[in-house]
N, C-alpha and C positions, 0 to 999 in steps of 0.2 A: 316211810313208804306205807306203813300200816294205816297211819292217819289219813293219807291221801286216798288209799283204797276204800276206806270207810266213807269218806266224803263222796267218792264216785258212786258207791252202792246206794247212797241216800239221795242222789240226784233224781229228778223226774225222769221217767223212761224216755220221754221225748228228747231231753238234753243228753242222756247217755247215747241215744241213737245218733244224734248229731255229731257227737264226739267221735264215735266209731266210724260213721259214714265219711267224715272228713279224712280220717286216717286211711280208711279202705280205698278211697278214691286216689290218694297220692301213692299208696302202695301199688295199686294196679297201674298207675302211670309209670312208676319206676320200673316195674316188671315189664311193662310194655316197651320201655326204652331198651331194656336188656334183651327181650325175647321177641321183638317185632310184633307185639300185640298178642303174645301167647295167652292162653286161657289161664286164669288165676282161680284156684279152688277157694271156696268160701272158708273152708276149714283152715286154709293156710293164712288168709288175711285176718282171721279171728284169733290166731295163735298169739298169746300174750308176749311171746318172744320175737314175733315177726317185727321187722324194722322198716322204717322209711328213711331215706338219706337225710342227713341233717339240713342240707341246703334246700330241701323241699318243705321244711317246717313253716316258713313264712306263708307259703301258698296254702298249707293246711289251716293255719291260723285264720287266714282270710276267709276261708269257707265257714268259719264260726263267727265271723264278724268281729274277731279280736284283732288288735293292732298287729300288722304284719311287718312293721319296721321298728319295733320297740327293742332296743338293745338289751334292756334288763330282762325282758321275757325270753329273748333268744339265749341270753347267758344261762338262764335256768335250764333250758333244753340242752345247751351244750354241756353243762355240768352233768345233767342226767345221762347224757349219751357217752360221757367220758369212760364209763366202764364197759362199753359195748363196742368192741373192735372186731367182732366176728358176727355171724348171723346171716339171716336169709338174704338181706340186701347186699351186704358187703361180699359175700361169697359168690354171688351170682352176677354182680353188676360191675364193680370197679375197684381198683386198688390205687392207693396213693402213689406219688411219683417215686418214693423210695421203698415201695413194697409194703407199706402199711395200709391196712384196710381203712376205707373212709368211715367216719363215724356215722352211726345210724341211731335213730330214736325208736325204741321198742313200743309196741302197743300198750304195754303195761305202764311205761313211763309217760307216754302220751296221755293216757287216761288219768294218771296221777296228777300231772301238772294242770291239765285242762279242767279237771274236777275242781281244783282249788280256784282257778280263774273264773269258773262259771258257777261257783257255789251258790251265789245269790240269784242266779238266773232261773227263777221258778217257772217262768212261762216258756223258756227256751229261746226267747228273742228279745231279751231286755237290754237292748243297746240303743243309745241315743247319740246324736252328734253333740260334741261339747258346746257348740255355739247355739244349739237348739234348746237346751235345758240346763240352766246354771243354778237351779234351785234345790237340787237334790243334796242329800247329806254326804254323798260320796265325792262332791266337787271339792278339791283340795285348795282351790284358790279362794280362800275365805276372807271374811271382812277384816280379820285381824292382820291380814297381810296387806300392807299399804301399797298404793299404786305409784309411789314416788320413785321406785326402783331401788330403794335401800335394801341391802341384804340379798340382792339378786344373784350373787354368786352361789347361794344355797338353794335357789328356787329351781323347780323343774323347768326345763326349757322346752317349749312346744315345738313340734316338728314344723317343717316348712309349708305344710298343707293341712287342710281340715280333713280329719279321718275319723272313722267310727271307732268309738272306744267305750269302755265302761269304767266304773269307779275303781275296780280292783286291779286295773292295769294302768300304769302311769308312764309317760315318756320320760326317761331319765337321761340326762345329758351324759355321754361317756366321759366328759372332762370334769364333771362335778360329782360331789358326794350326795347321795340320796338324802332328801329331807325327811326327818322323822315325822310321825303323825302330829297334827296341829295340837299345840298346847304343851308339847314337851320340848324342852330346850335341847338343842343338838350338842352333845359333848364333843370336845376336841379330842377325838379318839387317838390320833396319831401323835399327840403331844404328851401323852401320859407315859411317865417313866416307870416301867414295870420292875426295874431293878430295886426300887425302894419298898417293894412288898416284903412283908415278914415271911419267915419260913412257914408259918401256919397258913398264910394266904397262898403261898406258892404251892403247898401240898394240896390245898383245897382246889386250886385251879387245875392241877394235874389230875386229881381224882375225877373232877367233872369232865375234863377233856377225854379221859379214858372211857366214859360212858358212850361216847360216839364210836369207839372202836373196840368192842369187847373181845374180838379175836386177835388183836395185835399185842405182841409182847411189850412189856413195860419199857424196855430199853429202846424200842423202835417207835414208841408212841409220838415223840416229838417231831418225827419226820412225816407224820400224816397231815392231811389237809381236809378241813370240813367243807362239804358241798351241800347243795340244796337237799339232796336225797338223805343225807345224814341227819340234817335238822328235822326233816319230816319224820324220819324213823324214830328218833329219840323223843320227839314231841308226842308221837303215838304211844310210845311206851309209858310216858308220863301223863297220858290222858290230857294233854294240852292241845288246844285248838289254835293253830297259828296260820294266819292267812298268807298267801303267796307274797303280797306286797310287804308284809312284815319281815319275812325271811329275806327278801331282796334288800330291804332297808338295812337290815343287820349286816349282810354281806358287803353291801356297797359302803357302809359307814366304817367298818372296821378292817376290811380286807386291804392288804397292801399289795395284792397280786393282780395282774391284769385280767386273769380269768375269774376274779371275784371269789376264789376259794379262800378259806381262812386257815392260816398256819397256826401252829401252837402259840407263837408269840402274839399273833393277832387276837387269838381267843383269850389269852390271859389279859391282854390290854382291854378287851371288851368287858370282861368280868370286873376289872379294876375300875373302869370308867363308870359302869352302871351300878357300882356298889354291891355287887353280888358276892364279893369276897372281902 
């Protein structure tokens, strides 16, 4: 979280304003649905803990000209929202069918994720259609990827229609594993046998996993799951700059969970495959 907050603070004022305006518009819309158009105080919509319902996130992304149907991006927001089951939206608007509050995305989390997605958007409107400009460095369909269809199981599958996008957000097929950046071979993450690790390697993996959960007791650590916000927070502590698509790649590649969170075993497998232990 610290890293993403720093990225947001360094964005051009115009881009910060666009991020906040998109959130504020959807917040006012959600409150309007709940209170029949009641007045929304500016101080309330600017509160970092104020939320918009998770199902309005695609509409908010559309206001920023970001893909509004990208499963990978939505998964990032779902993970960010997983820790927020109370708050301004859920208390005032709706409850789930079994009495659980609907998930909402806070302004703080909205800023964090959008800041990483718009980090290179220096002018506040740096979006192009994929079929209008294929010469940029951010186009992942490169010359080294043949057009004969070989290896297509690992390729990103485009959506059914042309949509506005940018290099830092890619449409990831929900049935495929995300392709790593060009030039790096994709490891067979789920084929690695972690039981063959030495005691020293296992201890190193455990110690590294513990960095993500400093407040969790050792005996409870293996039950935790790593999400996008945990990666961002640790990266900030280590002064590492990790882009959103890199985090998404990692979670997509090594997670064995439908919500793309990473279990302890997934994490150990990642360390083993990448040679980090």
